[in-house]
C-alpha positions as CSV (number, residue, x, y, z in Angstrom):
1,M,-108.3,185.9,15.1
2,P,-106.8,183.2,17.1
3,A,-106.9,183.8,20.8
4,T,-103.2,184.8,21.9
5,K,-101.7,182.2,24.8
6,R,-100.9,183.7,28.1
7,K,-97.7,184.7,29.3
8,P,-96.2,183.6,32.6
9,P,-96.8,186.7,34.7
10,T,-93.9,185.7,37.0
11,S,-90.5,184.7,36.1
12,A,-90.5,182.0,38.4
13,G,-90.9,179.1,36.1
14,S,-91.8,176.5,38.5
15,K,-94.3,178.8,40.4
16,A,-96.0,180.2,37.2
17,S,-96.5,176.7,35.9
18,A,-98.4,175.6,39.0
19,S,-100.6,179.1,39.2
20,E,-101.1,178.3,34.9
21,N,-102.2,174.9,35.6
22,K,-104.5,176.5,38.5
23,L,-106.0,179.2,36.1
24,A,-106.6,176.2,33.1
25,R,-108.7,174.4,35.7
26,L,-110.8,177.3,35.8
27,G,-110.8,177.4,32.1
28,L,-108.6,180.2,31.8
29,R,-106.1,179.5,29.0
30,S,-105.7,182.3,26.7
31,D,-105.7,186.3,27.3
32,M,-109.4,186.5,25.9
33,D,-110.5,183.2,28.8
34,L,-108.7,186.2,31.2
35,V,-110.4,189.1,30.0
36,L,-113.7,187.2,30.1
37,H,-113.2,186.0,33.9
38,L,-115.5,189.0,35.3
39,P,-115.8,189.8,38.7
40,L,-118.1,188.3,41.2
41,R,-118.9,191.2,43.0
42,Y,-116.4,194.4,44.0
43,E,-115.3,195.7,47.1
44,D,-115.1,199.4,48.3
45,E,-111.7,200.1,49.1
46,T,-112.0,203.9,48.1
47,K,-112.4,205.1,51.6
48,I,-111.3,204.7,55.1
49,V,-113.9,204.7,58.2
50,P,-112.8,205.5,61.5
51,I,-112.6,202.3,64.1
52,R,-114.9,203.7,66.5
53,Q,-117.4,204.9,63.8
54,A,-116.8,201.1,62.0
55,G,-118.0,200.0,65.8
56,F,-121.3,200.9,65.3
57,M,-121.2,199.1,62.0
58,S,-121.8,195.8,63.0
59,G,-122.7,193.4,60.7
60,S,-121.7,195.7,57.7
61,A,-118.2,195.3,55.9
62,A,-115.8,198.4,56.6
63,Q,-112.3,199.3,56.0
64,V,-110.4,200.6,58.6
65,E,-106.7,201.8,59.3
66,G,-104.4,201.7,62.2
67,V,-100.9,200.8,64.2
68,V,-100.3,197.3,65.5
69,T,-100.6,197.5,69.4
70,E,-100.5,193.7,70.1
71,C,-99.9,190.4,68.2
72,D,-100.5,187.3,70.3
73,V,-101.2,183.7,69.7
74,Q,-103.7,182.6,72.0
75,Y,-104.9,179.2,73.1
76,R,-108.2,179.5,74.3
77,P,-110.8,178.4,73.4
78,R,-108.7,177.1,70.6
79,R,-105.4,178.4,69.1
80,Q,-106.2,181.7,67.5
81,L,-104.0,184.7,66.4
82,V,-105.2,188.1,67.9
83,V,-103.7,191.4,66.4
84,T,-105.3,194.5,68.2
85,I,-104.9,198.1,66.2
86,I,-105.6,201.4,66.6
87,D,-106.2,204.8,65.2
88,D,-107.0,208.3,66.8
89,S,-110.7,207.3,67.3
90,G,-109.9,203.7,69.3
91,P,-108.9,199.8,69.2
92,L,-109.9,197.0,66.8
93,V,-109.2,193.3,67.3
94,M,-108.4,191.2,64.0
95,R,-108.9,187.7,65.0
96,F,-107.6,184.5,62.8
97,L,-108.3,181.3,63.6
98,N,-106.1,179.8,60.8
99,F,-103.0,181.8,60.1
100,Y,-99.2,181.3,59.4
101,G,-96.2,181.8,61.5
102,S,-95.2,184.7,58.9
103,Q,-98.2,186.6,59.5
104,I,-96.9,187.1,63.4
105,K,-93.7,188.4,62.2
106,Q,-95.4,190.5,59.1
107,L,-97.9,191.9,62.0
108,A,-95.4,193.3,64.6
109,A,-96.5,196.0,66.9
110,G,-95.7,199.2,65.1
111,T,-96.9,197.9,61.9
112,R,-99.4,200.0,59.7
113,V,-102.4,197.7,58.5
114,R,-105.0,198.5,56.4
115,A,-107.6,195.8,57.1
116,R,-111.2,195.5,55.4
117,G,-114.1,193.1,57.0
118,E,-117.3,192.6,58.8
119,V,-117.1,194.4,62.2
120,R,-119.0,192.4,64.9
121,H,-118.8,193.0,68.8
122,G,-116.4,190.5,70.6
123,F,-115.4,190.4,74.1
124,F,-113.1,193.2,74.2
125,G,-115.2,195.4,71.6
126,A,-115.4,195.7,67.8
127,E,-113.5,193.0,66.0
128,M,-113.1,191.7,62.3
129,V,-112.9,187.5,62.0
130,H,-110.0,186.7,59.0
131,P,-110.4,190.4,57.5
132,A,-108.5,191.1,54.3
133,Y,-105.6,193.3,55.2
134,K,-102.4,194.9,53.6
135,V,-99.5,196.2,55.7
136,V,-99.3,200.1,54.2
137,E,-96.9,203.1,55.1
138,E,-98.9,206.2,56.5
139,G,-100.7,208.4,53.6
140,T,-100.5,205.3,51.5
141,P,-102.9,206.3,48.8
142,L,-106.6,204.9,48.4
143,P,-107.7,203.0,45.1
144,S,-109.8,205.6,43.1
145,A,-111.9,202.7,42.1
146,L,-113.8,199.8,43.3
147,T,-111.4,196.7,43.8
148,P,-113.1,193.4,41.6
149,V,-112.9,190.3,43.6
150,Y,-112.9,187.4,41.2
151,P,-114.2,183.7,41.1
152,A,-110.9,182.0,42.1
153,G,-109.7,178.2,42.7
154,E,-108.1,176.9,45.2
155,G,-104.4,178.1,45.4
156,L,-105.3,181.5,43.6
157,S,-105.3,184.6,45.3
158,Q,-107.2,187.7,44.5
159,A,-104.0,189.6,43.7
160,Y,-102.5,187.0,41.1
161,L,-105.8,186.9,39.6
162,R,-105.8,190.9,39.3
163,K,-102.6,191.1,37.9
164,A,-103.0,188.0,35.1
165,I,-106.2,189.8,34.0
166,A,-104.5,193.3,34.3
167,N,-101.8,191.4,31.7
168,A,-104.2,190.1,29.4
169,I,-106.1,193.3,29.0
170,K,-103.0,194.7,27.7
171,R,-101.9,192.4,25.0
172,V,-105.7,191.2,23.8
173,T,-106.6,192.2,20.1
174,W,-110.1,194.6,21.0
175,N,-111.9,194.0,17.8
176,D,-115.8,194.0,18.4
177,T,-117.4,190.8,17.2
178,L,-120.8,192.7,16.2
179,S,-121.0,195.4,13.7
180,P,-121.5,199.2,14.5
181,A,-124.8,198.7,13.0
182,L,-125.9,195.6,14.9
183,L,-124.9,197.7,18.1
184,A,-126.8,200.6,16.9
185,Q,-129.7,198.5,16.3
186,L,-129.5,196.6,19.7
187,Q,-128.6,199.8,21.7
188,L,-126.1,197.9,23.0
189,A,-122.4,199.3,24.2
190,P,-119.2,198.8,22.6
191,F,-117.3,195.0,23.9
192,D,-113.8,197.0,25.0
193,A,-115.1,199.6,26.8
194,S,-117.8,197.7,28.6
195,V,-115.0,195.1,29.8
196,K,-112.7,197.4,30.9
197,L,-115.4,199.4,32.6
198,L,-116.2,196.1,34.4
199,H,-112.3,195.1,35.2
200,N,-111.8,199.0,36.4
201,P,-114.9,200.6,37.6
202,P,-114.5,204.3,37.2
203,P,-115.0,206.3,40.5
204,D,-118.4,208.1,39.0
205,V,-119.6,204.9,38.1
206,D,-123.3,204.0,39.3
207,E,-122.6,201.3,41.8
208,H,-125.9,199.7,42.2
209,A,-126.1,199.2,38.6
210,L,-122.5,197.8,38.6
211,M,-123.6,195.5,41.6
212,E,-127.0,194.3,40.4
213,H,-125.9,193.6,36.7
214,T,-127.7,196.0,35.5
215,H,-125.1,198.2,34.2
216,P,-124.9,198.6,30.0
217,A,-121.6,197.0,30.5
218,W,-123.3,194.0,32.0
219,T,-126.0,193.8,29.8
220,R,-123.4,193.9,26.8
221,M,-121.9,190.7,28.5
222,K,-124.7,189.0,28.7
223,F,-126.1,189.4,25.6
224,D,-122.6,188.0,23.9
225,E,-123.0,185.1,26.3
226,L,-126.4,184.6,25.3
227,L,-126.0,184.8,21.7
228,A,-122.9,182.7,21.8
229,Q,-124.9,179.8,23.2
230,Q,-128.0,180.4,20.8
231,L,-125.4,180.1,18.2
232,S,-123.8,176.6,19.1
233,L,-127.0,175.3,19.7
234,K,-128.5,176.7,16.5
235,R,-125.4,175.3,14.5
236,A,-126.0,171.7,16.3
237,Q,-129.5,171.8,14.9
238,E,-127.9,172.3,11.7
239,A,-125.6,169.6,12.2
240,R,-128.1,167.2,13.2
241,R,-130.2,168.1,10.2
242,A,-127.4,167.6,7.8
243,K,-127.3,163.7,9.1
244,G,-129.7,161.4,7.5
245,A,-132.5,159.6,8.8
246,A,-134.5,156.9,7.3
247,P,-138.0,158.8,6.5
248,L,-140.6,156.6,8.5
249,P,-143.8,158.0,6.9
250,A,-146.2,154.9,7.2
251,V,-149.4,155.4,9.7
252,G,-150.7,152.0,8.3
253,E,-152.5,149.5,9.6
254,L,-150.9,148.8,13.1
255,S,-151.2,152.8,14.1
256,T,-155.1,152.6,12.7
257,A,-156.0,149.7,14.7
258,F,-154.0,150.8,18.0
259,L,-156.4,154.0,18.1
260,A,-159.4,152.1,17.4
261,N,-158.6,149.7,20.5
262,L,-158.1,152.4,22.3
263,P,-160.5,152.3,25.6
264,F,-160.3,156.0,25.4
265,K,-160.2,159.1,23.1
266,L,-157.0,161.2,22.7
267,T,-157.2,164.6,24.1
268,G,-157.1,167.5,22.0
269,A,-153.4,167.6,22.8
270,Q,-152.6,164.8,22.6
271,Q,-153.7,164.6,18.8
272,R,-152.1,167.9,18.4
273,V,-148.2,166.9,19.4
274,L,-149.0,163.7,17.6
275,G,-149.9,165.4,14.5
276,E,-146.3,167.2,15.5
277,I,-144.5,163.8,16.0
278,R,-145.6,162.4,13.2
279,A,-144.7,165.6,10.6
280,D,-141.1,165.2,12.1
281,L,-141.0,161.4,11.5
282,R,-141.7,161.8,7.7
283,Q,-138.4,163.9,7.1
284,S,-135.4,162.4,6.0
285,Y,-133.2,164.0,8.7
286,P,-133.5,162.9,12.3
287,M,-136.4,164.3,14.5
288,Q,-134.9,165.5,17.8
289,R,-138.1,166.6,19.9
290,L,-139.1,166.8,23.4
291,L,-142.2,165.6,24.7
292,Q,-143.1,167.4,27.6
293,G,-146.6,166.7,29.6
294,D,-147.5,167.1,33.3
295,V,-147.7,163.9,35.3
296,G,-150.4,161.9,34.1
297,S,-151.0,163.9,31.2
298,G,-150.8,160.7,28.6
299,K,-147.3,161.0,27.1
300,T,-146.7,157.0,26.9
301,V,-150.0,156.7,24.7
302,V,-148.3,159.0,22.0
303,A,-144.9,157.5,22.5
304,A,-146.3,154.3,21.7
305,L,-148.5,155.8,18.7
306,A,-144.6,157.3,17.5
307,A,-143.3,153.6,17.9
308,A,-146.6,152.2,15.6
309,Q,-145.5,154.6,12.7
310,A,-141.7,153.4,13.1
311,I,-142.9,149.3,12.9
312,D,-145.3,150.4,9.9
313,S,-142.6,151.9,8.5
314,G,-140.6,148.7,8.5
315,F,-138.6,149.6,11.4
316,Q,-137.4,148.9,15.2
317,A,-138.1,151.1,18.2
318,T,-136.9,151.1,21.6
319,L,-138.0,153.1,24.8
320,M,-135.3,153.6,27.8
321,A,-136.5,154.3,30.9
322,P,-134.4,155.3,34.0
323,T,-135.5,152.7,36.7
324,E,-137.0,149.1,36.7
325,I,-140.4,150.1,37.8
326,L,-140.9,152.4,35.5
327,A,-139.5,150.3,32.5
328,E,-141.8,147.8,33.9
329,Q,-144.8,149.8,34.0
330,H,-144.1,151.0,30.3
331,F,-143.2,147.1,29.1
332,R,-146.5,146.4,30.7
333,K,-149.2,148.9,29.4
334,I,-147.5,148.6,26.0
335,A,-147.3,145.4,25.4
336,Q,-151.1,145.0,26.6
337,W,-151.7,147.2,23.8
338,M,-149.1,146.0,21.0
339,E,-149.1,142.3,21.1
340,P,-152.8,141.5,20.7
341,L,-152.2,143.6,17.0
342,G,-149.1,141.3,16.3
343,V,-146.3,143.1,17.6
344,K,-143.5,141.6,19.0
345,V,-142.1,143.5,22.2
346,A,-139.2,142.3,23.7
347,W,-138.1,143.1,27.5
348,L,-134.5,144.3,28.3
349,T,-132.8,145.5,31.9
350,G,-129.9,144.4,33.9
351,S,-131.8,142.1,36.3
352,L,-132.6,139.4,34.0
353,R,-131.1,135.7,34.2
354,K,-128.1,135.5,31.6
355,K,-130.2,133.0,29.2
356,E,-133.6,135.8,28.9
357,K,-131.1,138.6,28.3
358,S,-129.3,136.4,25.6
359,E,-132.8,135.5,24.1
360,A,-133.8,139.3,24.1
361,Q,-130.6,140.1,22.6
362,A,-131.2,137.4,20.1
363,L,-134.9,138.8,19.0
364,I,-133.5,142.3,18.6
365,E,-130.6,141.8,16.6
366,S,-132.5,139.5,14.0
367,G,-135.6,142.2,14.1
368,A,-137.8,139.8,15.4
369,A,-138.3,142.0,18.0
370,Q,-140.4,145.3,16.7
371,L,-140.4,147.2,20.1
372,V,-137.8,147.0,22.6
373,I,-138.3,148.5,26.4
374,G,-135.5,148.3,29.0
375,T,-133.6,150.4,31.2
376,H,-129.6,151.1,31.0
377,A,-129.4,147.7,30.0
378,L,-130.1,148.6,26.4
379,I,-127.1,150.6,25.7
380,Q,-124.4,148.0,26.8
381,E,-122.4,146.1,24.3
382,G,-124.0,143.1,23.1
383,V,-127.2,144.9,22.0
384,D,-127.8,145.4,18.4
385,F,-130.8,146.3,16.6
386,A,-131.3,145.2,13.3
387,K,-133.3,148.1,11.9
388,L,-133.5,150.9,14.1
389,G,-135.3,153.6,13.3
390,L,-137.0,155.4,16.7
391,V,-135.5,156.1,19.9
392,I,-137.9,157.1,23.1
393,V,-136.1,158.2,26.2
394,D,-138.6,158.8,29.0
395,E,-137.5,161.1,32.0
396,Q,-134.6,162.4,29.7
397,H,-133.4,164.3,32.5
398,R,-132.1,161.5,34.4
399,F,-129.6,160.0,31.8
400,G,-126.4,161.8,30.9
401,V,-125.8,163.3,27.3
402,G,-123.3,160.2,27.0
403,Q,-126.2,157.6,27.6
404,R,-128.6,158.9,25.0
405,L,-125.7,159.4,22.3
406,A,-124.9,155.6,23.1
407,L,-128.7,154.8,22.4
408,R,-128.9,156.8,19.5
409,N,-125.8,155.3,18.2
410,K,-127.1,151.9,18.2
411,G,-128.7,152.9,15.0
412,L,-125.4,153.0,13.4
413,E,-124.4,149.8,14.1
414,G,-124.6,146.4,11.8
415,D,-122.9,145.9,8.2
416,N,-125.9,147.5,6.2
417,L,-125.4,150.6,4.4
418,F,-128.4,152.1,6.0
419,H,-126.8,151.9,10.0
420,Q,-123.5,153.5,8.3
421,Q,-125.6,156.3,6.8
422,T,-128.4,157.4,9.0
423,V,-129.0,157.9,12.6
424,P,-132.6,156.9,14.7
425,H,-134.9,159.7,14.9
426,Q,-135.3,160.6,18.6
427,L,-138.2,161.3,20.5
428,M,-137.4,162.8,24.5
429,M,-140.3,162.9,27.1
430,S,-140.0,164.4,30.6
431,A,-142.8,165.2,33.3
432,T,-140.9,167.8,34.3
433,P,-141.8,171.0,32.2
434,I,-139.4,173.4,31.3
435,P,-139.7,176.8,31.7
436,R,-140.1,178.7,28.2
437,T,-137.1,181.0,28.8
438,L,-135.5,178.1,30.2
439,A,-136.3,176.1,26.8
440,M,-136.0,178.5,24.7
441,T,-131.9,179.2,26.3
442,Y,-130.7,175.1,26.9
443,Y,-133.1,173.6,24.4
444,A,-133.0,175.5,21.2
445,D,-131.5,172.9,19.4
446,L,-134.8,170.8,20.0
447,E,-138.2,171.2,18.8
448,V,-140.9,171.2,22.0
449,S,-144.0,169.8,22.2
450,V,-146.4,170.4,25.0
451,I,-149.1,168.3,26.4
452,D,-150.9,170.9,28.2
453,E,-154.4,169.4,28.8
454,L,-155.2,166.5,31.4
455,P,-157.4,163.8,30.1
456,P,-161.1,164.0,31.3
457,G,-162.0,162.1,34.6
458,R,-158.8,163.1,36.7
459,T,-159.7,164.1,39.9
460,P,-157.9,167.4,41.5
461,I,-155.5,166.3,44.3
462,V,-155.9,168.6,47.2
463,T,-152.2,169.4,49.1
464,R,-152.1,170.1,53.1
465,V,-148.8,170.7,54.7
466,V,-148.6,168.9,58.2
467,D,-146.4,169.1,61.3
468,Q,-145.1,165.8,61.8
469,N,-146.4,166.4,65.6
470,R,-149.6,165.6,64.2
471,R,-148.5,162.2,62.8
472,D,-151.3,160.4,64.9
473,E,-154.2,162.1,63.1
474,V,-152.2,161.5,59.8
475,I,-152.9,157.3,60.7
476,E,-156.1,158.0,61.5
477,R,-156.9,159.8,58.2
478,V,-154.8,156.4,56.7
479,H,-157.1,153.8,58.4
480,A,-160.4,155.7,57.5
481,A,-159.4,156.0,53.6
482,A,-158.7,152.4,53.8
483,Q,-161.7,151.2,55.4
484,E,-163.5,153.4,52.6
485,G,-161.9,151.3,50.0
486,R,-159.4,153.5,49.0
487,Q,-155.5,153.2,49.2
488,V,-152.4,154.7,50.4
489,Y,-148.8,155.6,49.8
490,W,-146.7,156.4,52.4
491,V,-143.3,157.6,51.3
492,C,-140.1,157.7,53.2
493,P,-136.9,159.2,51.8
494,L,-134.5,157.3,53.4
495,I,-134.3,153.3,54.2
496,E,-130.9,153.2,56.1
497,E,-130.8,155.3,59.7
498,S,-129.1,158.8,59.4
499,E,-128.7,160.2,63.1
500,A,-127.4,163.6,61.1
501,L,-130.6,163.5,59.1
502,Q,-133.0,162.3,61.8
503,L,-135.5,161.0,59.0
504,Q,-137.7,158.4,59.5
505,T,-136.7,155.4,57.4
506,A,-139.1,153.2,55.2
507,T,-138.4,150.1,57.3
508,E,-139.3,151.8,60.4
509,T,-142.4,153.6,59.0
510,H,-143.2,149.9,57.7
511,A,-143.0,148.5,61.0
512,M,-144.5,151.5,62.9
513,L,-148.0,151.4,60.4
514,A,-148.3,147.8,60.3
515,E,-148.4,148.0,64.4
516,A,-150.5,151.0,64.5
517,L,-152.8,149.4,61.9
518,P,-153.3,146.0,62.4
519,D,-156.6,145.2,60.3
520,L,-154.7,146.3,57.5
521,Q,-152.1,144.9,55.1
522,V,-149.2,147.6,55.0
523,G,-146.7,146.7,52.0
524,L,-142.6,147.8,52.0
525,V,-140.9,148.8,48.9
526,H,-137.7,150.3,48.4
527,G,-134.6,150.3,46.0
528,R,-132.6,147.9,47.8
529,M,-135.0,145.1,47.2
530,K,-134.6,142.5,44.3
531,P,-136.9,143.6,41.0
532,A,-138.9,140.1,42.2
533,E,-139.7,141.2,45.1
534,K,-140.5,144.4,44.2
535,Q,-142.8,143.3,41.7
536,I,-144.7,140.8,44.0
537,V,-145.5,144.1,46.3
538,M,-146.3,146.2,43.4
539,D,-148.4,143.4,41.9
540,G,-150.2,143.1,45.6
541,F,-151.2,146.9,45.4
542,S,-152.2,146.9,42.0
543,R,-154.7,144.0,42.8
544,G,-155.9,146.3,46.2
545,E,-154.7,143.0,48.6
546,I,-151.9,146.5,50.0
547,H,-153.9,148.6,51.6
548,V,-151.0,151.0,52.7
549,L,-147.7,150.6,50.5
550,V,-144.6,152.0,52.3
551,A,-142.2,153.3,49.7
552,T,-139.0,155.0,48.9
553,T,-138.7,157.4,46.0
554,V,-139.0,154.2,43.4
555,I,-142.5,154.9,43.0
556,E,-142.0,158.4,42.1
557,V,-142.7,158.0,38.4
558,G,-144.6,155.4,36.4
559,V,-146.6,153.6,39.0
560,D,-150.3,153.9,38.2
561,V,-153.0,152.3,40.7
562,P,-156.5,154.5,40.1
563,N,-157.9,153.3,43.4
564,A,-154.6,155.0,45.3
565,S,-156.2,158.6,46.7
566,L,-154.0,159.3,49.7
567,M,-150.6,160.1,49.9
568,V,-148.4,161.1,53.0
569,I,-144.9,162.3,52.2
570,E,-142.6,162.1,55.3
571,H,-140.1,164.7,56.0
572,A,-141.3,166.8,52.7
573,E,-138.9,169.6,53.5
574,R,-136.5,167.1,52.3
575,F,-137.4,166.8,48.6
576,G,-137.2,169.4,45.9
577,L,-140.3,170.5,44.2
578,S,-140.1,168.3,41.0
579,Q,-139.7,165.6,43.1
580,L,-142.8,166.2,45.2
581,H,-144.7,166.9,42.2
582,Q,-144.0,163.6,40.5
583,L,-144.9,162.0,43.7
584,R,-148.0,163.5,44.0
585,G,-148.8,162.7,40.6
586,R,-149.4,159.1,41.7
587,V,-152.7,159.9,42.9
588,G,-155.7,161.4,41.6
589,R,-155.8,158.8,39.0
590,G,-159.2,157.6,39.3
591,S,-162.7,158.9,40.1
592,A,-162.8,159.5,43.8
593,A,-161.4,162.8,45.6
594,S,-157.4,162.6,46.2
595,V,-155.3,164.2,49.1
596,C,-151.7,164.4,49.2
597,L,-150.2,165.1,53.0
598,L,-147.0,166.8,53.6
599,L,-145.5,166.1,56.7
600,Y,-142.7,168.1,57.9
601,Q,-140.1,168.6,60.6
602,S,-140.3,172.4,62.2
603,P,-138.4,174.5,62.0
604,L,-138.5,175.3,58.2
605,G,-135.6,176.9,56.4
606,P,-137.2,179.6,53.9
607,V,-136.4,177.8,50.8
608,A,-138.0,174.6,52.2
609,R,-141.1,176.7,53.1
610,Q,-141.4,178.2,49.6
611,R,-141.4,174.7,48.5
612,L,-144.3,173.5,51.0
613,M,-146.2,176.5,50.2
614,T,-145.9,176.2,46.6
615,M,-147.2,172.3,46.6
616,R,-150.0,173.5,48.6
617,E,-150.9,176.8,46.6
618,T,-150.9,174.9,43.3
619,T,-151.2,172.0,41.4
620,D,-149.8,172.8,37.6
621,G,-146.6,171.3,36.8
622,F,-145.5,174.3,34.4
623,E,-146.3,177.1,37.7
624,I,-144.3,174.6,39.6
625,A,-141.1,174.6,37.5
626,R,-141.5,178.1,37.0
627,R,-141.1,178.6,40.9
628,D,-138.5,176.2,41.0
629,L,-136.3,178.0,38.5
630,E,-136.9,181.1,40.5
631,I,-135.8,179.2,43.8
632,R,-132.8,177.3,42.7
633,G,-131.7,179.0,39.4
634,P,-131.0,177.4,35.9
635,G,-128.0,175.3,37.0
636,E,-129.3,173.3,40.1
637,F,-132.8,173.3,37.8
638,L,-131.5,171.8,34.8
639,G,-128.1,170.0,36.5
640,A,-125.3,169.5,34.1
641,R,-126.0,165.9,33.5
642,Q,-129.6,167.2,32.2
643,S,-128.2,169.9,30.3
644,G,-125.1,169.0,28.6
645,Q,-124.5,172.7,28.6
646,A,-122.1,174.9,30.2
647,M,-124.5,177.3,32.9
648,L,-124.4,180.5,32.0
649,R,-122.1,182.9,33.9
650,F,-123.8,186.5,34.0
651,A,-127.5,186.0,32.3
652,D,-130.2,185.4,34.6
653,L,-133.1,183.9,33.2
654,Q,-135.4,185.9,35.3
655,T,-134.6,189.1,34.7
656,D,-132.9,188.8,31.5
657,Q,-135.7,187.2,29.1
658,W,-136.2,189.8,26.7
659,L,-132.4,189.5,26.4
660,V,-132.6,185.7,25.5
661,E,-135.4,186.4,22.9
662,K,-133.3,189.4,21.2
663,A,-129.9,186.8,21.2
664,R,-132.1,184.1,19.5
665,D,-133.3,186.3,16.6
666,V,-129.8,188.0,16.2
667,A,-128.4,184.3,16.1
668,H,-130.8,183.0,13.1
669,R,-129.9,186.5,11.0
670,L,-126.1,185.9,11.8
671,L,-126.3,182.3,10.9
672,C,-128.5,182.9,7.3
673,D,-125.9,186.1,6.5
674,D,-122.8,186.4,8.3
675,P,-120.9,183.2,8.6
676,A,-117.4,185.1,9.5
677,T,-119.3,186.4,12.6
678,V,-120.7,183.7,13.7
679,E,-117.2,181.9,13.7
680,A,-115.5,185.1,15.6
681,H,-118.3,185.3,18.4
682,L,-118.1,181.7,19.1
683,A,-114.2,181.4,19.2
684,R,-114.2,184.7,21.4
685,W,-117.1,183.1,24.1
686,L,-116.4,179.4,23.8
687,G,-112.8,179.3,22.5
688,G,-113.7,177.2,19.9
689,R,-114.4,174.3,22.5
690,E,-118.0,174.0,21.7
691,E,-119.8,171.9,25.1
692,F,-120.8,168.5,24.2
693,L,-123.8,169.0,21.9
694,K,-127.4,167.8,22.6
695,V,-128.5,164.4,21.5
């Protein structure tokens, strides 16, 4: 049934209109949107605590009631409104650092006030700073249920939201999208009863279960939300499969010669995922596969073999990377493999001169360039492919959904009928492993391949956490490693002075190390350098002419120097787990024992401590990703740019994995057998506004 539009809760047209706009900014446009705007938490306003007793509850929230005895504006140490109330047991001070003139009149002496807030001990005894309060008459009854507190935008009061939601509850049509039989099978509570309970908890409700989101009413909301997400993603998968793609069936001369000429054998995991990709490329609908693999697991060679299959089948392939350093690493490595076999590999980035760019574009448009490697420049206007069959996106989480879509749509351009009717196959790569539950939830419309085995010869990396007060010892360690013929990365997060963060800058560190290590060559590379300057330094490091490379995170991915066996990460507490893991992966690529030193500045906060301990305890990217998800939660772990999906509001992927699996199974059954239920459920939870689907 279509969602009913809300009626303004007040008769004042302009005020209602302004509030309506504020609600719309929260995504609340219909009665059902309001009904599903569930409380963040609850406040217990069902009992009054004597002020004297509240005084013993420092650090806890309490509700008191008393009569105002004093209401004064004070100016020391700053302008503030100080109100004293008293009951039979004693006085309490309410302190407002921000206040309106009307509050002075409202809280005049003799007024009875009910106030709720955190109690603390001030100079004059118990006080509350900015408590929630209301003026009441003596004997005003207390609420009989917990009071909901809703997510609110700027300018929307809780009172307004409560009234708008209460009105919506009266108007909405209460039909359950799930059948009684399905509810019984899943042991779920009815929709209407669940929603009403969450907005108006009865006096006998299990408060702990309500607050912890384990109450059966919350379970129903979580399941419905997960089901809507699974249905949406699976429909996206079906829509993708309905599109045409040119089959790329040939594993021919190029693919065979490529494998034969490799100086190493593929691992079992590489062979397995290559088989999965090859099977997808033979289909007449577009492959959409996420290739996951830990740092150094060998994703690049698998991607190159996928490109070889496209070229063997008479099509072009392209690989897009987020940074020029990473793109150039791919270009050098893959061109070294491909060009001796007769493949023309083109290079396209924003830093190319106009003439070079025009030449590359001409090669791409004519089809002479069979494989094209580059950065965002690949999706710009004027880049037209003759016959694009395969798109490879490395570090896919660094690109927005729109950017990936723009690259895929390059296969739709041109006059040929082929372009108008098909889209290219897509292979996305990521060295940031996605935990299984997250993959099931946010990547349900992707096939996922995992390289879960490192190539032989990779040495384990020992990670140590070191206080920056021991910097001199670390410099001695760097010198000793260089004397033994090894090379060193020294990573700094900033290149500009920042007093606020007090971080060592790359330029300062470079100068300091050059002075401390006069017998060594110390190089510097950072994001502000011109690409040509950057490449000169990187080439010197690759050839072994530079002993210590001071760098910002431009070396996070793509840099491969097997002789580098020591990494120092400055201010490691400022980095996220994924970034620390990526950086650490630059060492341990040769036969020498490798060490990563995480320099930190005390004192460490709890989150930073967790991250550094995780890095010390494990080098397993999937375990690191699991812990990262625990620390940050799915929204921050994925990032809106990566996911292209609205974050889950109610379900918690750490505690609700069992519900994810049930929702996935039910979504599959409903899509096969009950399209009417699918439409009704999606209309309720997504309001007909399915998110920008994954590409």
